[in-house]
C-alpha positions in Angstrom: 37.1 239.1 77.5 38.2 238.6 73.9 41.2 240.9 74.5 42.3 238.9 77.6 41.9 235.6 75.8 44.0 236.8 72.8 46.6 238.2 75.2 46.9 234.8 77.0 47.2 232.9 73.6 49.8 235.3 72.4 51.8 235.1 75.6 51.6 231.3 75.6 52.8 231.2 72.0 55.7 233.5 72.7 56.8 231.4 75.7 56.7 228.2 73.7 58.6 229.7 70.8 61.2 231.2 73.0 61.7 228.1 75.1 61.9 225.5 72.2 65.6 226.2 71.3 66.6 225.8 74.9 64.9 222.4 75.1 66.5 221.2 71.8 70.0 222.4 72.7 72.7 219.8 73.6 73.5 219.6 77.3 76.7 221.3 78.3 79.3 220.0 80.6 80.7 222.1 83.5 83.1 223.9 81.2 80.3 225.0 78.8 81.2 222.5 76.0 78.7 220.2 74.4 78.8 216.7 75.9 80.1 214.0 73.5 78.6 210.9 75.4 75.4 210.2 73.6 74.5 206.6 73.0 72.4 207.3 69.9 75.0 209.3 68.0 76.9 206.6 66.1 78.5 205.1 69.3 80.9 208.1 69.8 81.3 207.1 73.4 79.4 206.4 76.6 79.3 207.9 80.0 81.8 206.2 82.3 84.2 205.3 79.5 87.5 207.1 79.1 87.8 209.5 76.2 88.2 207.5 72.9 87.5 204.1 74.5 84.4 202.0 74.8 83.4 199.7 77.6 83.8 196.0 76.7 80.1 195.6 76.0 79.9 198.5 73.5 79.2 197.7 69.9 78.7 194.0 70.4 76.0 192.4 68.4 73.4 190.4 70.3 75.1 187.1 69.6 78.1 188.3 71.6 80.6 186.6 69.2 82.5 189.7 68.0 82.3 193.4 67.3 83.9 196.0 65.2 85.4 199.0 67.0 85.1 201.4 64.0 88.9 201.7 63.3 89.3 198.5 61.3 90.0 196.4 64.3 87.9 193.4 65.2 87.5 191.8 68.5 86.7 188.1 67.9 85.6 185.7 70.6 88.1 182.9 69.9 86.6 180.4 72.3 83.1 180.8 70.8 84.5 180.3 67.3 86.4 177.2 68.5 83.2 175.7 69.9 81.4 176.5 66.6 84.1 174.8 64.6 84.1 171.9 67.0 80.4 171.5 66.6 80.7 171.6 62.8 83.4 168.8 62.5 81.3 167.1 59.8 81.9 170.1 57.5 85.7 169.8 57.4 88.3 167.1 57.4 91.8 166.8 58.8 94.7 168.6 57.1 98.4 168.8 58.0 99.6 172.0 59.8 101.8 174.5 57.9 105.5 174.3 58.3 106.7 176.6 61.1 108.5 179.0 58.8 105.4 179.6 56.7 103.2 179.7 59.7 105.2 182.6 61.2 104.4 184.6 58.1 100.7 184.4 58.9 100.5 187.8 60.7 98.0 190.5 60.9 98.5 193.2 58.3 100.5 191.0 56.0 99.3 189.3 52.8 98.9 185.6 52.7 102.2 184.0 51.7 102.3 183.0 48.1 101.9 179.3 47.2 100.2 178.2 50.4 97.2 176.0 50.2 94.2 178.1 51.3 90.8 176.5 51.3 87.4 178.1 51.4 85.2 176.9 54.2 82.0 175.0 53.7 79.1 177.4 53.4 77.3 175.8 56.3 80.3 176.6 58.6 80.7 180.1 57.2 77.1 180.9 58.0 77.7 180.1 61.6 80.9 182.2 61.9 80.7 186.0 62.5 80.4 187.9 59.2 82.2 191.2 58.4 81.6 193.1 55.2 84.6 193.0 53.0 86.3 190.0 54.8 86.2 186.3 54.3 87.3 183.3 56.5 89.8 180.9 55.0 91.4 177.7 56.3 95.2 177.6 56.0 96.5 174.3 57.4 95.1 174.0 60.9 94.5 177.8 61.3 91.5 179.9 60.6 92.4 183.2 58.9 90.3 186.3 58.2 91.4 188.0 55.0 90.3 191.2 53.4 88.7 190.4 50.0 89.9 193.6 48.3 93.5 193.7 49.5 94.3 190.2 50.5 95.7 191.3 53.8 95.3 189.2 56.9 93.1 190.8 59.5 92.9 188.0 62.1 94.7 184.6 62.6 93.1 182.0 64.9 95.7 179.4 65.5 95.0 175.6 65.7 91.2 176.0 65.2 91.1 172.8 63.1 92.9 170.4 65.5 
């Protein structure tokens, strides 16, 4: 009886030890390559999305205002920010628009034109806008501009937000 019980325990241990790597291995696709679509692996993709693209809801924070796609591009919900700024009218006053020639120079990837009047926003308004590490929101005339703190390059321009 002791020998049969030892044999059963030994056999069970060998089966568990041999089967564990198979259970921990990544699933393979039909070509035998590991699948890349795992939601829990840093957002490298999801099933149903084309290679290198994410569905529109991927990566959005719970507020739904904006998200970062991991390549330095930000998708910002302009309408939602417009409503936020409209609800916060007591935090800012009227200001004239920039001249058309200078306003054309406010483009993504370019530095802010020298000599323009840029204003930092009221901290109460900034706290209601989406925050991105390394970027700040500035008011330039009637436009809201998102600028990189380190390089001074414009990341996003939201025209006529302060009308």
